[in-house]
C-alpha positions as CSV (number, residue, x, y, z in Angstrom):
1,M,0.2,0.5,0.1
2,N,1.4,3.3,-0.5
3,L,1.8,6.0,1.5
4,D,-1.6,8.4,1.2
5,S,-3.4,4.8,1.4
6,Y,-3.2,6.2,5.4
7,L,-3.2,10.1,5.0
8,P,-4.2,10.7,9.0
9,N,-6.8,12.6,9.1
10,L,-6.2,15.7,10.5
11,N,-7.0,19.0,7.5
12,L,-4.8,19.2,5.1
13,G,-2.9,22.6,6.3
14,T,-2.2,20.3,8.9
15,I,-1.0,16.9,7.2
16,K,1.1,19.4,4.6
17,F,2.3,20.8,7.3
18,L,3.8,17.9,9.6
19,R,5.3,16.9,6.0
20,K,7.3,19.6,5.8
21,I,9.2,19.2,9.9
22,I,8.7,15.2,9.9
23,T,12.3,12.7,8.9
24,S,14.0,9.4,9.1
25,E,14.4,10.8,12.6
26,S,11.8,11.7,14.0
27,L,9.8,10.4,17.1
28,I,5.9,11.0,18.3
29,F,4.2,10.5,20.5
30,E,0.5,10.8,20.0
31,T,-2.8,10.2,21.9
32,G,-4.6,8.6,20.0
33,S,-4.5,6.7,17.4
34,G,-5.3,5.5,13.8
35,N,-4.2,6.3,10.4
36,S,-1.3,8.9,11.7
37,T,-0.3,6.6,13.7
38,I,0.7,4.1,10.1
39,W,1.2,6.7,8.5
40,F,4.5,7.3,11.2
41,G,4.9,4.9,11.2
42,K,6.0,4.6,7.5
43,Q,8.6,7.7,7.6
44,V,9.8,8.0,11.3
45,K,12.3,6.2,13.1
46,K,9.2,6.0,15.9
47,V,5.7,6.4,16.9
48,V,4.5,5.9,20.4
49,A,0.8,6.0,20.7
50,L,-1.8,5.9,23.0
51,E,-5.0,4.3,23.0
52,N,-8.3,3.7,25.6
53,D,-10.7,2.0,23.1
54,K,-10.2,-1.6,23.6
55,N,-11.9,-2.3,19.6
56,W,-9.9,0.3,18.2
57,Y,-7.3,-0.4,19.5
58,K,-7.1,-4.2,18.0
59,K,-8.1,-3.0,14.8
60,V,-4.8,-1.2,14.7
61,Q,-3.3,-2.7,16.1
62,Q,-4.2,-5.2,13.2
63,F,-3.2,-2.9,10.1
64,I,0.7,-2.2,12.3
65,K,1.0,-6.3,11.9
66,K,0.6,-6.1,8.2
67,E,2.1,-3.1,7.9
68,G,5.2,-4.2,9.5
69,L,5.9,-1.7,11.2
70,Q,8.6,-2.3,13.7
71,N,8.8,1.4,14.9
72,V,5.6,1.9,16.6
73,K,4.7,0.8,19.4
74,L,0.9,1.2,20.2
75,Y,-0.5,0.9,23.6
76,F,-4.1,1.0,25.1
77,D,-4.8,2.8,27.8
78,P,-8.2,2.9,29.2
79,D,-7.3,5.1,32.2
80,Y,-5.5,7.8,29.9
81,P,-5.0,10.8,31.0
82,K,-6.5,10.1,34.7
83,K,-3.3,8.4,35.2
84,Q,-0.7,11.2,32.7
85,F,0.2,8.4,31.0
86,K,2.9,7.5,34.2
87,D,2.2,4.1,33.7
88,T,2.3,3.6,30.3
89,M,5.4,5.8,30.0
90,K,7.1,4.3,32.0
91,K,7.4,1.4,29.4
92,E,9.4,3.7,27.1
93,D,12.4,4.6,27.3
94,I,11.8,8.5,25.1
95,I,10.7,11.2,27.4
96,E,10.7,13.8,25.0
97,Y,9.3,13.6,21.2
98,D,10.2,15.9,18.3
99,I,6.3,16.3,17.3
100,V,3.3,14.5,20.5
101,L,0.4,14.9,18.2
102,H,-2.8,15.2,20.9
103,D,-5.6,13.8,18.9
104,G,-7.7,11.2,22.0
105,P,-9.4,10.8,23.6
106,Y,-12.5,12.2,22.1
107,H,-13.8,13.1,24.9
108,A,-14.0,16.7,25.8
109,E,-13.1,17.0,29.6
110,Q,-10.8,14.0,28.9
111,R,-8.3,16.2,26.0
112,V,-9.1,19.2,28.2
113,L,-7.5,17.1,31.4
114,A,-4.3,15.7,29.3
115,M,-3.9,19.5,28.2
116,K,-2.5,20.1,31.7
117,F,0.7,18.1,31.5
118,I,0.6,16.9,26.8
119,H,2.6,20.1,26.6
120,L,5.5,17.9,28.5
121,F,6.6,15.6,26.2
122,V,7.6,17.8,23.7
123,K,11.3,18.5,23.5
124,P,12.1,21.9,22.9
125,G,12.5,23.0,19.4
126,G,9.6,20.6,19.1
127,Y,5.4,20.7,18.1
128,L,2.8,20.4,20.1
129,I,-0.6,19.6,17.2
130,V,-3.7,19.6,19.1
131,D,-6.3,18.1,16.5
132,D,-10.2,18.8,16.6
133,I,-10.2,22.8,18.5
134,S,-13.8,23.0,17.9
135,N,-15.4,22.1,20.3
136,K,-15.8,25.0,23.6
137,Q,-14.8,23.0,26.2
138,C,-11.6,22.5,23.9
139,A,-11.0,26.0,23.2
140,K,-10.9,27.1,27.1
141,G,-8.7,24.1,27.2
142,I,-6.5,25.4,25.2
143,K,-6.6,29.0,26.9
144,E,-5.9,27.9,30.0
145,N,-3.2,24.9,30.0
146,L,-1.1,25.5,26.7
147,D,-1.6,29.0,25.9
148,I,-0.4,30.4,28.9
149,L,3.1,28.7,27.9
150,G,3.9,31.8,25.8
151,W,4.9,29.2,22.7
152,E,4.9,29.9,19.2
153,K,0.9,29.5,18.5
154,R,-0.8,28.7,14.8
155,E,-3.7,27.5,13.7
156,I,-4.9,25.7,10.7
157,R,-8.7,25.7,10.4
158,G,-10.3,23.7,8.4
159,Y,-13.3,22.6,6.3
160,K,-14.7,20.3,9.4
161,K,-11.7,19.5,10.9
162,S,-9.4,22.5,12.5
163,A,-6.0,22.1,15.0
164,I,-3.7,24.3,16.4
165,I,-0.2,23.7,16.2
166,Y,2.4,25.2,19.4
167,Q,6.0,24.5,19.0
168,R,8.4,25.0,21.9
169,P,11.4,27.4,22.2
170,I,14.6,25.8,22.6
171,Y,15.2,27.5,25.3
172,D,12.4,28.2,28.1
173,E,12.2,30.5,29.9
174,G,13.9,31.1,33.5
175,I,16.5,28.7,32.0
176,L,19.6,31.0,30.6
């Protein structure tokens, strides 16, 4: 199968942005899994994805196996983000990623809860992409948890889907 058969369920502007920044050495962390997991896995060094829906987890796991992606780690974690991914991420040796795609869970209150700490997984100079930002509760969570970081921010509007991309500064304020 070609790469475009697994295009992420993101707006076109976000996909174009990702095509510009990902490399074969990129490290990706995503909440939620699906086409993006496979699409990233075919292009980058490593993908770590969390899924909280057991049936969807099994389907994505089948796609990973079918495509022979040894660089993709998909974890089933029905409790994320309640435990801040701590139990799951203990299994990983990477703590900061080039790109963090926050695209799950689907319940707005859980997505907002994850916004309180998801930025901690972004390496300096890396990107945090928050998908499906149209929900009012998510918009409030973004304002209260992510906008306050002072990271460079770009909103990408699409026909039905919109996203916000944050870039973590290479040097955070107060370090030097």
